[in-house]
All heavy atoms as TSV, in Angstrom:
chain	resi	resn	atom	element	x	y	z
A	1	GLY	N	N	49.456	22.350	-24.132
A	1	GLY	CA	C	48.427	23.357	-24.235
A	1	GLY	C	C	48.993	24.725	-23.943
A	1	GLY	O	O	50.191	24.966	-23.922
A	2	ARG	N	N	48.093	25.627	-23.692
A	2	ARG	CA	C	48.473	27.024	-23.466
A	2	ARG	C	C	48.287	27.417	-21.993
A	2	ARG	O	O	48.186	28.577	-21.679
A	2	ARG	CB	C	47.621	27.917	-24.349
A	2	ARG	CG	C	47.739	27.522	-25.804
A	2	ARG	CD	C	47.971	28.566	-26.809
A	2	ARG	NE	N	48.541	29.768	-26.372
A	2	ARG	CZ	C	48.303	30.964	-26.937
A	2	ARG	NH1	N	47.495	31.020	-27.966
A	2	ARG	NH2	N	48.873	32.048	-26.514
A	3	TRP	N	N	48.268	26.396	-21.111
A	3	TRP	CA	C	48.068	26.691	-19.701
A	3	TRP	C	C	49.200	27.527	-19.112
A	3	TRP	O	O	48.974	28.321	-18.192
A	3	TRP	CB	C	47.884	25.407	-18.899
A	3	TRP	CG	C	46.571	24.753	-19.230
A	3	TRP	CD1	C	46.372	23.574	-19.890
A	3	TRP	CD2	C	45.248	25.269	-18.954
A	3	TRP	NE1	N	45.016	23.323	-20.005
A	3	TRP	CE2	C	44.304	24.370	-19.454
A	3	TRP	CE3	C	44.787	26.451	-18.343
A	3	TRP	CZ2	C	42.946	24.558	-19.362
A	3	TRP	CZ3	C	43.438	26.640	-18.224
A	3	TRP	CH2	C	42.534	25.713	-18.728
A	4	ASN	N	N	50.411	27.383	-19.633
A	4	ASN	CA	C	51.536	28.213	-19.166
A	4	ASN	C	C	51.268	29.675	-19.488
A	4	ASN	O	O	51.537	30.572	-18.692
A	4	ASN	CB	C	52.861	27.777	-19.791
A	4	ASN	CG	C	53.343	26.474	-19.244
A	4	ASN	OD1	O	52.962	26.077	-18.129
A	4	ASN	ND2	N	54.166	25.762	-19.967
A	5	ASP	N	N	50.709	29.926	-20.695
A	5	ASP	CA	C	50.367	31.298	-21.081
A	5	ASP	C	C	49.263	31.855	-20.186
A	5	ASP	O	O	49.283	33.033	-19.782
A	5	ASP	CB	C	49.923	31.358	-22.549
A	5	ASP	CG	C	51.040	31.016	-23.523
A	5	ASP	OD1	O	52.227	31.198	-23.154
A	5	ASP	OD2	O	50.740	30.571	-24.630
A	6	VAL	N	N	48.292	31.007	-19.895
A	6	VAL	CA	C	47.199	31.428	-19.000
A	6	VAL	C	C	47.761	31.835	-17.648
A	6	VAL	O	O	47.384	32.890	-17.101
A	6	VAL	CB	C	46.137	30.276	-18.850
A	6	VAL	CG1	C	45.142	30.631	-17.773
A	6	VAL	CG2	C	45.484	30.037	-20.174
A	7	ALA	N	N	48.665	31.021	-17.110
A	7	ALA	CA	C	49.246	31.315	-15.801
A	7	ALA	C	C	50.019	32.648	-15.836
A	7	ALA	O	O	49.936	33.434	-14.892
A	7	ALA	CB	C	50.183	30.183	-15.392
A	8	LYS	N	N	50.728	32.902	-16.930
A	8	LYS	CA	C	51.471	34.156	-17.041
A	8	LYS	C	C	50.529	35.371	-17.085
A	8	LYS	O	O	50.777	36.379	-16.418
A	8	LYS	CB	C	52.334	34.154	-18.307
A	8	LYS	CG	C	53.510	33.210	-18.240
A	8	LYS	CD	C	54.245	33.171	-19.586
A	8	LYS	CE	C	55.310	32.099	-19.601
A	8	LYS	NZ	N	55.938	31.955	-20.916
A	9	VAL	N	N	49.454	35.240	-17.851
A	9	VAL	CA	C	48.491	36.344	-17.952
A	9	VAL	C	C	47.852	36.615	-16.596
A	9	VAL	O	O	47.705	37.754	-16.161
A	9	VAL	CB	C	47.417	36.060	-19.019
A	9	VAL	CG1	C	46.269	37.040	-18.937
A	9	VAL	CG2	C	48.031	36.051	-20.410
A	10	ARG	N	N	47.470	35.554	-15.904
A	10	ARG	CA	C	46.869	35.735	-14.582
A	10	ARG	C	C	47.820	36.368	-13.585
A	10	ARG	O	O	47.430	37.189	-12.760
A	10	ARG	CB	C	46.355	34.388	-14.052
A	10	ARG	CG	C	45.118	33.926	-14.810
A	10	ARG	CD	C	44.531	32.684	-14.259
A	10	ARG	NE	N	43.330	32.323	-15.012
A	10	ARG	CZ	C	42.830	31.126	-15.077
A	10	ARG	NH1	N	43.370	30.130	-14.420
A	10	ARG	NH2	N	41.734	30.891	-15.778
A	11	LYS	N	N	49.092	36.009	-13.688
A	11	LYS	CA	C	50.097	36.587	-12.801
A	11	LYS	C	C	50.238	38.092	-13.060
A	11	LYS	O	O	50.294	38.904	-12.134
A	11	LYS	CB	C	51.433	35.883	-12.984
A	11	LYS	CG	C	52.498	36.333	-12.018
A	11	LYS	CD	C	53.765	35.493	-12.182
A	11	LYS	CE	C	54.826	35.958	-11.188
A	11	LYS	NZ	N	56.049	35.150	-11.282
A	12	VAL	N	N	50.265	38.475	-14.348
A	12	VAL	CA	C	50.359	39.888	-14.696
A	12	VAL	C	C	49.115	40.639	-14.221
A	12	VAL	O	O	49.216	41.735	-13.671
A	12	VAL	CB	C	50.554	40.054	-16.216
A	12	VAL	CG1	C	50.392	41.522	-16.644
A	12	VAL	CG2	C	51.901	39.540	-16.676
A	13	MET	N	N	47.932	40.018	-14.432
A	13	MET	CA	C	46.696	40.654	-13.978
A	13	MET	C	C	46.720	40.873	-12.477
A	13	MET	O	O	46.332	41.946	-11.991
A	13	MET	CB	C	45.500	39.800	-14.358
A	13	MET	CG	C	45.177	39.789	-15.841
A	13	MET	SD	S	43.857	38.648	-16.289
A	13	MET	CE	C	42.466	39.390	-15.470
A	14	LYS	N	N	47.182	39.871	-11.725
A	14	LYS	CA	C	47.238	40.008	-10.279
A	14	LYS	C	C	48.209	41.115	-9.873
A	14	LYS	O	O	47.925	41.912	-8.998
A	14	LYS	CB	C	47.655	38.678	-9.649
A	14	LYS	CG	C	47.606	38.676	-8.150
A	14	LYS	CD	C	47.944	37.311	-7.583
A	14	LYS	CE	C	47.900	37.347	-6.067
A	14	LYS	NZ	N	48.188	36.028	-5.489
A	15	GLY	N	N	49.357	41.157	-10.550
A	15	GLY	CA	C	50.353	42.182	-10.259
A	15	GLY	C	C	49.857	43.591	-10.506
A	15	GLY	O	O	50.270	44.532	-9.849
A	16	ARG	N	N	48.961	43.713	-11.466
A	16	ARG	CA	C	48.411	45.022	-11.813
A	16	ARG	C	C	47.059	45.277	-11.166
A	16	ARG	O	O	46.388	46.254	-11.454
A	16	ARG	CB	C	48.285	45.155	-13.313
A	16	ARG	CG	C	49.607	45.131	-14.031
A	16	ARG	CD	C	49.452	45.329	-15.497
A	16	ARG	NE	N	50.743	45.205	-16.183
A	16	ARG	CZ	C	50.895	45.261	-17.471
A	16	ARG	NH1	N	49.854	45.411	-18.266
A	16	ARG	NH2	N	52.090	45.143	-18.004
A	17	ALA	N	N	46.649	44.378	-10.301
A	17	ALA	CA	C	45.372	44.480	-9.566
A	17	ALA	C	C	44.179	44.551	-10.522
A	17	ALA	O	O	43.195	45.211	-10.266
A	17	ALA	CB	C	45.377	45.674	-8.618
A	18	VAL	N	N	44.279	43.844	-11.661
A	18	VAL	CA	C	43.171	43.785	-12.600
A	18	VAL	C	C	42.205	42.722	-12.149
A	18	VAL	O	O	42.588	41.619	-11.786
A	18	VAL	CB	C	43.703	43.440	-14.022
A	18	VAL	CG1	C	42.542	43.246	-14.997
A	18	VAL	CG2	C	44.655	44.502	-14.508
A	19	LYS	N	N	40.930	43.070	-12.119
A	19	LYS	CA	C	39.907	42.135	-11.694
A	19	LYS	C	C	39.123	41.664	-12.933
A	19	LYS	O	O	38.737	42.478	-13.764
A	19	LYS	CB	C	38.909	42.811	-10.721
A	19	LYS	CG	C	39.556	43.277	-9.433
A	19	LYS	CD	C	39.678	42.170	-8.473
A	19	LYS	CE	C	40.223	42.707	-7.167
A	19	LYS	NZ	N	40.407	41.701	-6.171
A	20	LYS	N	N	38.917	40.382	-13.018
A	20	LYS	CA	C	38.117	39.806	-14.116
A	20	LYS	C	C	36.669	39.836	-13.698
A	20	LYS	O	O	36.317	39.441	-12.587
A	20	LYS	CB	C	38.574	38.383	-14.377
A	20	LYS	CG	C	37.835	37.671	-15.489
A	20	LYS	CD	C	38.336	36.233	-15.604
A	20	LYS	CE	C	37.454	35.427	-16.492
A	20	LYS	NZ	N	36.093	35.245	-16.030
A	21	SER	N	N	35.787	40.294	-14.596
A	21	SER	CA	C	34.362	40.289	-14.276
A	21	SER	C	C	33.813	38.867	-14.379
A	21	SER	O	O	34.327	38.040	-15.128
A	21	SER	CB	C	33.597	41.223	-15.213
A	21	SER	OG	O	33.779	40.802	-16.547
A	22	LEU	N	N	32.794	38.588	-13.594
A	22	LEU	CA	C	32.179	37.268	-13.608
A	22	LEU	C	C	31.493	37.015	-14.930
A	22	LEU	O	O	30.950	37.944	-15.569
A	22	LEU	CB	C	31.147	37.150	-12.494
A	22	LEU	CG	C	31.660	37.122	-11.078
A	22	LEU	CD1	C	30.498	37.065	-10.087
A	22	LEU	CD2	C	32.569	35.935	-10.870
A	23	GLY	N	N	31.472	35.765	-15.362
A	23	GLY	CA	C	30.776	35.406	-16.572
A	23	GLY	C	C	29.273	35.459	-16.350
A	23	GLY	O	O	28.773	35.251	-15.261
A	24	HIS	N	N	28.557	35.777	-17.428
A	24	HIS	CA	C	27.104	35.780	-17.330
A	24	HIS	C	C	26.503	35.491	-18.701
A	24	HIS	O	O	27.160	35.619	-19.722
A	24	HIS	CB	C	26.581	37.105	-16.785
A	24	HIS	CG	C	26.723	38.270	-17.702
A	24	HIS	ND1	N	27.892	38.978	-17.849
A	24	HIS	CD2	C	25.833	38.831	-18.560
A	24	HIS	CE1	C	27.711	39.911	-18.736
A	24	HIS	NE2	N	26.489	39.860	-19.197
A	25	SER	N	N	25.248	35.119	-18.692
A	25	SER	CA	C	24.507	34.806	-19.917
A	25	SER	C	C	23.159	35.494	-19.864
A	25	SER	O	O	22.621	35.713	-18.783
A	25	SER	CB	C	24.280	33.291	-20.061
A	25	SER	OG	O	25.514	32.624	-20.162
A	26	CYS	N	N	22.637	35.792	-21.037
A	26	CYS	CA	C	21.310	36.375	-21.132
A	26	CYS	C	C	20.493	35.572	-22.153
A	26	CYS	O	O	21.037	35.133	-23.173
A	26	CYS	CB	C	21.357	37.813	-21.619
A	26	CYS	SG	S	22.257	38.932	-20.552
A	27	ILE	N	N	19.224	35.358	-21.835
A	27	ILE	CA	C	18.338	34.737	-22.788
A	27	ILE	C	C	17.035	35.536	-22.806
A	27	ILE	O	O	16.677	36.191	-21.828
A	27	ILE	CB	C	18.032	33.255	-22.451
A	27	ILE	CG1	C	17.376	33.118	-21.084
A	27	ILE	CG2	C	19.283	32.420	-22.548
A	27	ILE	CD1	C	16.818	31.737	-20.804
A	28	LYS	N	N	16.370	35.514	-23.948
A	28	LYS	CA	C	15.103	36.220	-24.075
A	28	LYS	C	C	14.010	35.163	-24.253
A	28	LYS	O	O	14.041	34.344	-25.169
A	28	LYS	CB	C	15.170	37.140	-25.290
A	28	LYS	CG	C	13.969	38.065	-25.418
A	28	LYS	CD	C	14.196	39.058	-26.554
A	28	LYS	CE	C	13.101	40.057	-26.639
A	28	LYS	NZ	N	13.320	41.029	-27.742
A	29	VAL	N	N	12.999	35.223	-23.359
A	29	VAL	CA	C	11.883	34.308	-23.411
A	29	VAL	C	C	10.604	35.120	-23.333
A	29	VAL	O	O	10.424	35.927	-22.376
A	29	VAL	CB	C	11.929	33.273	-22.242
A	29	VAL	CG1	C	10.729	32.358	-22.298
A	29	VAL	CG2	C	13.223	32.463	-22.297
A	30	ASN	N	N	9.744	34.953	-24.283
A	30	ASN	CA	C	8.482	35.749	-24.318
A	30	ASN	C	C	8.726	37.214	-24.179
A	30	ASN	O	O	8.082	37.908	-23.387
A	30	ASN	CB	C	7.516	35.245	-23.244
A	30	ASN	CG	C	7.089	33.814	-23.463
A	30	ASN	OD1	O	6.976	33.346	-24.601
A	30	ASN	ND2	N	6.849	33.079	-22.389
A	31	ASN	N	N	9.672	37.744	-24.942
A	31	ASN	CA	C	10.036	39.173	-24.950
A	31	ASN	C	C	10.527	39.705	-23.609
A	31	ASN	O	O	10.481	40.885	-23.330
A	31	ASN	CB	C	8.860	40.035	-25.439
A	31	ASN	CG	C	8.647	39.891	-26.928
A	31	ASN	OD1	O	9.611	39.709	-27.692
A	31	ASN	ND2	N	7.406	39.930	-27.349
A	32	ARG	N	N	10.987	38.810	-22.748
A	32	ARG	CA	C	11.543	39.189	-21.468
A	32	ARG	C	C	12.971	38.671	-21.376
A	32	ARG	O	O	13.210	37.502	-21.630
A	32	ARG	CB	C	10.712	38.640	-20.331
A	32	ARG	CG	C	11.133	39.134	-18.969
A	32	ARG	CD	C	10.136	38.786	-17.905
A	32	ARG	NE	N	10.689	39.171	-16.621
A	32	ARG	CZ	C	10.373	38.641	-15.489
A	32	ARG	NH1	N	9.452	37.687	-15.429
A	32	ARG	NH2	N	10.910	39.033	-14.384
A	33	VAL	N	N	13.903	39.535	-20.997
A	33	VAL	CA	C	15.313	39.152	-20.907
A	33	VAL	C	C	15.600	38.654	-19.507
A	33	VAL	O	O	15.271	39.294	-18.515
A	33	VAL	CB	C	16.237	40.345	-21.256
A	33	VAL	CG1	C	17.700	39.978	-21.061
A	33	VAL	CG2	C	16.001	40.814	-22.685
A	34	HIS	N	N	16.243	37.501	-19.440
A	34	HIS	CA	C	16.663	36.883	-18.175
A	34	HIS	C	C	18.185	36.855	-18.168
A	34	HIS	O	O	18.785	36.362	-19.117
A	34	HIS	CB	C	16.114	35.482	-18.023
A	34	HIS	CG	C	14.602	35.424	-18.016
A	34	HIS	ND1	N	13.876	35.473	-16.878
A	34	HIS	CD2	C	13.718	35.326	-19.042
A	34	HIS	CE1	C	12.599	35.407	-17.147
A	34	HIS	NE2	N	12.479	35.331	-18.481
A	35	GLU	N	N	18.805	37.333	-17.113
A	35	GLU	CA	C	20.251	37.346	-17.000
A	35	GLU	C	C	20.695	36.450	-15.866
A	35	GLU	O	O	20.085	36.436	-14.810
A	35	GLU	CB	C	20.745	38.788	-16.751
A	35	GLU	CG	C	22.252	38.890	-16.778
A	35	GLU	CD	C	22.743	40.346	-16.763
A	35	GLU	OE1	O	21.909	41.258	-16.835
A	35	GLU	OE2	O	23.943	40.521	-16.696
A	36	PHE	N	N	21.732	35.689	-16.152
A	36	PHE	CA	C	22.272	34.742	-15.179
A	36	PHE	C	C	23.757	34.980	-15.001
A	36	PHE	O	O	24.485	35.024	-15.969
A	36	PHE	CB	C	22.050	33.284	-15.631
A	36	PHE	CG	C	20.601	32.982	-15.902
A	36	PHE	CD1	C	20.072	33.164	-17.166
A	36	PHE	CD2	C	19.787	32.520	-14.888
A	36	PHE	CE1	C	18.741	32.891	-17.404
A	36	PHE	CE2	C	18.455	32.244	-15.127
A	36	PHE	CZ	C	17.924	32.434	-16.394
A	37	ALA	N	N	24.201	35.099	-13.758
A	37	ALA	CA	C	25.632	35.265	-13.462
A	37	ALA	C	C	26.178	33.929	-12.984
A	37	ALA	O	O	25.445	33.106	-12.411
A	37	ALA	CB	C	25.834	36.342	-12.376
A	38	VAL	N	N	27.456	33.728	-13.189
A	38	VAL	CA	C	28.096	32.495	-12.731
A	38	VAL	C	C	27.880	32.350	-11.231
A	38	VAL	O	O	28.158	33.263	-10.470
A	38	VAL	CB	C	29.617	32.515	-13.063
A	38	VAL	CG1	C	30.320	31.365	-12.362
A	38	VAL	CG2	C	29.847	32.480	-14.533
A	39	GLY	N	N	27.356	31.209	-10.830
A	39	GLY	CA	C	27.118	30.943	-9.422
A	39	GLY	C	C	25.947	31.718	-8.845
A	39	GLY	O	O	25.689	31.620	-7.628
A	40	GLY	N	N	25.236	32.473	-9.665
A	40	GLY	CA	C	24.118	33.289	-9.177
A	40	GLY	C	C	22.943	32.446	-8.711
A	40	GLY	O	O	22.646	31.413	-9.268
A	41	LYS	N	N	22.309	32.887	-7.655
A	41	LYS	CA	C	21.167	32.148	-7.090
A	41	LYS	C	C	19.994	33.114	-6.867
A	41	LYS	O	O	19.092	32.806	-6.112
A	41	LYS	CB	C	21.539	31.507	-5.764
A	41	LYS	CG	C	22.738	30.597	-5.827
A	41	LYS	CD	C	22.377	29.214	-6.221
A	41	LYS	CE	C	23.582	28.322	-6.024
A	41	LYS	NZ	N	23.695	27.267	-6.941
A	42	LEU	N	N	20.003	34.273	-7.522
A	42	LEU	CA	C	18.991	35.288	-7.222
A	42	LEU	C	C	17.749	35.235	-8.093
A	42	LEU	O	O	16.744	35.868	-7.750
A	42	LEU	CB	C	19.622	36.693	-7.339
A	42	LEU	CG	C	20.780	36.985	-6.401
A	42	LEU	CD1	C	21.380	38.356	-6.673
A	42	LEU	CD2	C	20.321	36.883	-4.946
A	43	HIS	N	N	17.773	34.493	-9.175
A	43	HIS	CA	C	16.614	34.427	-10.044
A	43	HIS	C	C	15.441	33.814	-9.287
A	43	HIS	O	O	15.613	32.837	-8.551
A	43	HIS	CB	C	16.940	33.600	-11.295
A	43	HIS	CG	C	15.934	33.769	-12.376
A	43	HIS	ND1	N	14.730	33.086	-12.365
A	43	HIS	CD2	C	15.931	34.526	-13.493
A	43	HIS	CE1	C	14.036	33.409	-13.435
A	43	HIS	NE2	N	14.747	34.296	-14.125
A	44	PRO	N	N	14.246	34.366	-9.415
A	44	PRO	CA	C	13.098	33.851	-8.648
A	44	PRO	C	C	12.726	32.410	-8.942
A	44	PRO	O	O	12.073	31.762	-8.130
A	44	PRO	CB	C	11.964	34.821	-9.008
A	44	PRO	CG	C	12.405	35.540	-10.218
A	44	PRO	CD	C	13.893	35.531	-10.226
A	45	GLN	N	N	13.145	31.875	-10.081
A	45	GLN	CA	C	12.818	30.498	-10.426
A	45	GLN	C	C	14.064	29.635	-10.488
A	45	GLN	O	O	14.120	28.654	-11.230
A	45	GLN	CB	C	12.082	30.441	-11.770
A	45	GLN	CG	C	10.727	31.134	-11.725
A	45	GLN	CD	C	10.011	31.034	-13.056
A	45	GLN	OE1	O	10.604	30.766	-14.093
A	45	GLN	NE2	N	8.700	31.264	-13.022
A	46	ILE	N	N	15.061	29.949	-9.669
A	46	ILE	CA	C	16.352	29.274	-9.721
A	46	ILE	C	C	16.240	27.774	-9.478
A	46	ILE	O	O	16.908	26.986	-10.151
A	46	ILE	CB	C	17.389	29.908	-8.746
A	46	ILE	CG1	C	18.812	29.442	-9.087
A	46	ILE	CG2	C	17.052	29.643	-7.324
A	46	ILE	CD1	C	19.331	29.900	-10.407
A	47	LYS	N	N	15.376	27.335	-8.587
A	47	LYS	CA	C	15.236	25.903	-8.322
A	47	LYS	C	C	14.700	25.169	-9.554
A	47	LYS	O	O	15.188	24.086	-9.920
A	47	LYS	CB	C	14.346	25.648	-7.132
A	47	LYS	CG	C	14.975	26.029	-5.794
A	47	LYS	CD	C	14.076	25.709	-4.637
A	47	LYS	CE	C	14.740	26.132	-3.343
A	47	LYS	NZ	N	13.908	25.845	-2.169
A	48	LYS	N	N	13.736	25.783	-10.209
A	48	LYS	CA	C	13.159	25.185	-11.431
A	48	LYS	C	C	14.200	25.156	-12.548
A	48	LYS	O	O	14.296	24.178	-13.291
A	48	LYS	CB	C	11.925	25.987	-11.851
A	48	LYS	CG	C	11.185	25.389	-12.990
A	48	LYS	CD	C	9.906	26.181	-13.286
A	48	LYS	CE	C	9.160	25.577	-14.444
A	48	LYS	NZ	N	7.938	26.309	-14.750
A	49	ILE	N	N	14.978	26.198	-12.661
A	49	ILE	CA	C	16.018	26.285	-13.696
A	49	ILE	C	C	17.070	25.188	-13.491
A	49	ILE	O	O	17.420	24.481	-14.436
A	49	ILE	CB	C	16.673	27.683	-13.691
A	49	ILE	CG1	C	15.682	28.718	-14.177
A	49	ILE	CG2	C	17.957	27.693	-14.536
A	49	ILE	CD1	C	16.076	30.144	-13.901
A	50	TYR	N	N	17.548	25.040	-12.265
A	50	TYR	CA	C	18.564	24.012	-11.999
A	50	TYR	C	C	17.994	22.598	-12.169
A	50	TYR	O	O	18.703	21.703	-12.643
A	50	TYR	CB	C	19.180	24.188	-10.605
A	50	TYR	CG	C	20.311	25.178	-10.623
A	50	TYR	CD1	C	20.145	26.482	-10.201
A	50	TYR	CD2	C	21.583	24.809	-11.089
A	50	TYR	CE1	C	21.182	27.404	-10.216
A	50	TYR	CE2	C	22.628	25.729	-11.104
A	50	TYR	CZ	C	22.415	26.997	-10.690
A	50	TYR	OH	O	23.456	27.911	-10.730
A	51	ALA	N	N	16.730	22.400	-11.841
A	51	ALA	CA	C	16.090	21.103	-12.061
A	51	ALA	C	C	16.033	20.783	-13.565
A	51	ALA	O	O	16.322	19.653	-13.988
A	51	ALA	CB	C	14.696	21.071	-11.439
A	52	GLU	N	N	15.717	21.762	-14.369
A	52	GLU	CA	C	15.664	21.568	-15.811
A	52	GLU	C	C	17.053	21.307	-16.392
A	52	GLU	O	O	17.225	20.434	-17.249
A	52	GLU	CB	C	15.041	22.799	-16.487
A	52	GLU	CG	C	14.804	22.642	-17.970
A	52	GLU	CD	C	13.708	21.627	-18.299
A	52	GLU	OE1	O	12.848	21.337	-17.451
A	52	GLU	OE2	O	13.716	21.115	-19.437
A	53	LEU	N	N	18.054	22.018	-15.894
A	53	LEU	CA	C	19.427	21.782	-16.337
A	53	LEU	C	C	19.890	20.375	-15.993
A	53	LEU	O	O	20.559	19.706	-16.791
A	53	LEU	CB	C	20.385	22.814	-15.747
A	53	LEU	CG	C	20.265	24.217	-16.304
A	53	LEU	CD1	C	21.124	25.189	-15.475
A	53	LEU	CD2	C	20.677	24.260	-17.765
A	54	GLN	N	N	19.508	19.889	-14.813
A	54	GLN	CA	C	19.854	18.539	-14.396
A	54	GLN	C	C	19.188	17.513	-15.328
A	54	GLN	O	O	19.824	16.551	-15.757
A	54	GLN	CB	C	19.422	18.289	-12.949
A	54	GLN	CG	C	19.761	16.901	-12.436
A	54	GLN	CD	C	21.265	16.671	-12.320
A	54	GLN	OE1	O	22.017	17.592	-12.063
A	54	GLN	NE2	N	21.670	15.440	-12.509
A	55	LEU	N	N	17.940	17.753	-15.663
A	55	LEU	CA	C	17.227	16.855	-16.580
A	55	LEU	C	C	17.893	16.839	-17.968
A	55	LEU	O	O	18.116	15.780	-18.548
A	55	LEU	CB	C	15.755	17.295	-16.710
A	55	LEU	CG	C	14.892	16.485	-17.646
A	55	LEU	CD1	C	14.774	15.035	-17.205
A	55	LEU	CD2	C	13.512	17.114	-17.747
A	56	LEU	N	N	18.254	18.025	-18.466
A	56	LEU	CA	C	18.914	18.105	-19.758
A	56	LEU	C	C	20.257	17.353	-19.727
A	56	LEU	O	O	20.597	16.660	-20.682
A	56	LEU	CB	C	19.130	19.562	-20.166
A	56	LEU	CG	C	17.880	20.320	-20.565
A	56	LEU	CD1	C	18.191	21.797	-20.701
A	56	LEU	CD2	C	17.275	19.768	-21.849
A	57	SER	N	N	20.993	17.530	-18.662
A	57	SER	CA	C	22.287	16.875	-18.512
A	57	SER	C	C	22.113	15.330	-18.554
A	57	SER	O	O	22.861	14.620	-19.191
A	57	SER	CB	C	22.936	17.297	-17.222
A	57	SER	OG	O	24.164	16.641	-17.031
A	58	GLN	N	N	21.123	14.845	-17.833
A	58	GLN	CA	C	20.839	13.410	-17.808
A	58	GLN	C	C	20.435	12.903	-19.193
A	58	GLN	O	O	20.894	11.829	-19.616
A	58	GLN	CB	C	19.749	13.098	-16.808
A	58	GLN	CG	C	20.171	13.294	-15.365
A	58	GLN	CD	C	18.998	13.230	-14.383
A	58	GLN	OE1	O	17.839	13.188	-14.772
A	58	GLN	NE2	N	19.321	13.226	-13.102
A	59	GLN	N	N	19.637	13.651	-19.900
A	59	GLN	CA	C	19.215	13.253	-21.241
A	59	GLN	C	C	20.403	13.228	-22.208
A	59	GLN	O	O	20.510	12.336	-23.044
A	59	GLN	CB	C	18.115	14.197	-21.777
A	59	GLN	CG	C	16.802	14.043	-21.048
A	59	GLN	CD	C	15.792	15.094	-21.466
A	59	GLN	OE1	O	16.098	16.089	-22.130
A	59	GLN	NE2	N	14.530	14.886	-21.072
A	60	MET	N	N	21.298	14.214	-22.084
A	60	MET	CA	C	22.468	14.254	-22.953
A	60	MET	C	C	23.372	13.056	-22.669
A	60	MET	O	O	23.883	12.402	-23.592
A	60	MET	CB	C	23.229	15.569	-22.733
A	60	MET	CG	C	22.480	16.755	-23.290
A	60	MET	SD	S	23.146	18.394	-22.816
A	60	MET	CE	C	24.865	18.221	-22.863
A	61	GLU	N	N	23.557	12.737	-21.394
A	61	GLU	CA	C	24.394	11.596	-21.015
A	61	GLU	C	C	23.769	10.279	-21.529
A	61	GLU	O	O	24.462	9.404	-22.073
A	61	GLU	CB	C	24.558	11.536	-19.515
A	61	GLU	CG	C	25.508	10.471	-19.030
A	61	GLU	CD	C	25.703	10.509	-17.530
A	61	GLU	OE1	O	25.830	11.614	-16.955
A	61	GLU	OE2	O	25.714	9.421	-16.932
A	62	ALA	N	N	22.439	10.147	-21.443
A	62	ALA	CA	C	21.742	8.958	-21.909
A	62	ALA	C	C	21.870	8.818	-23.430
A	62	ALA	O	O	21.884	7.698	-23.951
A	62	ALA	CB	C	20.279	9.002	-21.509
A	63	ALA	N	N	21.995	9.948	-24.106
A	63	ALA	CA	C	22.139	9.933	-25.576
A	63	ALA	C	C	23.575	9.668	-26.010
A	63	ALA	O	O	23.870	9.629	-27.200
A	63	ALA	CB	C	21.621	11.245	-26.163
A	64	GLY	N	N	24.495	9.575	-25.017
A	64	GLY	CA	C	25.892	9.241	-25.344
A	64	GLY	C	C	26.837	10.411	-25.320
A	64	GLY	O	O	28.017	10.245	-25.661
A	65	TYR	N	N	26.385	11.573	-24.901
A	65	TYR	CA	C	27.274	12.727	-24.850
A	65	TYR	C	C	28.345	12.559	-23.765
A	65	TYR	O	O	28.027	12.181	-22.653
A	65	TYR	CB	C	26.492	14.021	-24.579
A	65	TYR	CG	C	27.373	15.236	-24.381
A	65	TYR	CD1	C	27.987	15.833	-25.455
A	65	TYR	CD2	C	27.594	15.745	-23.118
A	65	TYR	CE1	C	28.817	16.944	-25.271
A	65	TYR	CE2	C	28.407	16.859	-22.935
A	65	TYR	CZ	C	29.010	17.441	-24.012
A	65	TYR	OH	O	29.835	18.525	-23.841
A	66	VAL	N	N	29.578	12.813	-24.156
A	66	VAL	CA	C	30.695	12.782	-23.204
A	66	VAL	C	C	31.450	14.113	-23.336
A	66	VAL	O	O	31.964	14.415	-24.405
A	66	VAL	CB	C	31.665	11.602	-23.482
A	66	VAL	CG1	C	32.826	11.634	-22.529
A	66	VAL	CG2	C	30.912	10.294	-23.434
A	67	PRO	N	N	31.476	14.944	-22.286
A	67	PRO	CA	C	32.160	16.243	-22.403
A	67	PRO	C	C	33.646	16.082	-22.616
A	67	PRO	O	O	34.265	15.169	-22.083
A	67	PRO	CB	C	31.848	16.929	-21.076
A	67	PRO	CG	C	31.506	15.834	-20.146
A	67	PRO	CD	C	30.923	14.708	-20.969
A	68	ASP	N	N	34.224	16.970	-23.421
A	68	ASP	CA	C	35.655	16.988	-23.658
A	68	ASP	C	C	36.274	17.903	-22.593
A	68	ASP	O	O	36.172	19.115	-22.687
A	68	ASP	CB	C	35.957	17.505	-25.044
A	68	ASP	CG	C	37.462	17.544	-25.359
A	68	ASP	OD1	O	38.260	17.087	-24.504
A	68	ASP	OD2	O	37.809	18.009	-26.449
A	69	THR	N	N	36.916	17.328	-21.601
A	69	THR	CA	C	37.473	18.120	-20.505
A	69	THR	C	C	38.982	18.212	-20.591
A	69	THR	O	O	39.655	18.581	-19.621
A	69	THR	CB	C	37.092	17.494	-19.156
A	69	THR	OG1	O	37.564	16.161	-19.103
A	69	THR	CG2	C	35.569	17.490	-18.944
A	70	LYS	N	N	39.560	17.893	-21.758
A	70	LYS	CA	C	41.008	17.903	-21.938
A	70	LYS	C	C	41.576	19.326	-22.050
A	70	LYS	O	O	42.732	19.541	-21.727
A	70	LYS	CB	C	41.405	17.120	-23.158
A	70	LYS	CG	C	41.056	15.654	-23.076
A	70	LYS	CD	C	41.349	14.968	-24.380
A	70	LYS	CE	C	40.799	13.572	-24.372
A	70	LYS	NZ	N	40.798	12.971	-25.695
A	71	ALA	N	N	40.787	20.262	-22.518
A	71	ALA	CA	C	41.291	21.617	-22.767
A	71	ALA	C	C	41.459	22.412	-21.510
A	71	ALA	O	O	40.993	22.191	-20.495
A	71	ALA	CB	C	40.338	22.355	-23.684
C-alpha cells in the first residue's frame, strides 16, 4: 500500500508544524443544516443520533455487510 508515503507526509507536516483540521460532515434536514465534527458531542440530539447510527450498523451487519478494513 501507500502507508510508507502517508508516514513520510505526516513526518514532513510535523516538521513544518502543519496542523490537519478535524474531519466534519454537514447534512441538511428540513432546510436546516446540521454540522458534525469527528468525535464531536455538542449536538443537542447526540444521544439520539448515535442510537440511530448503532441501529443502522446492526441492520447493515444483519444484511451481510462486511467493512473492507484492508486499506
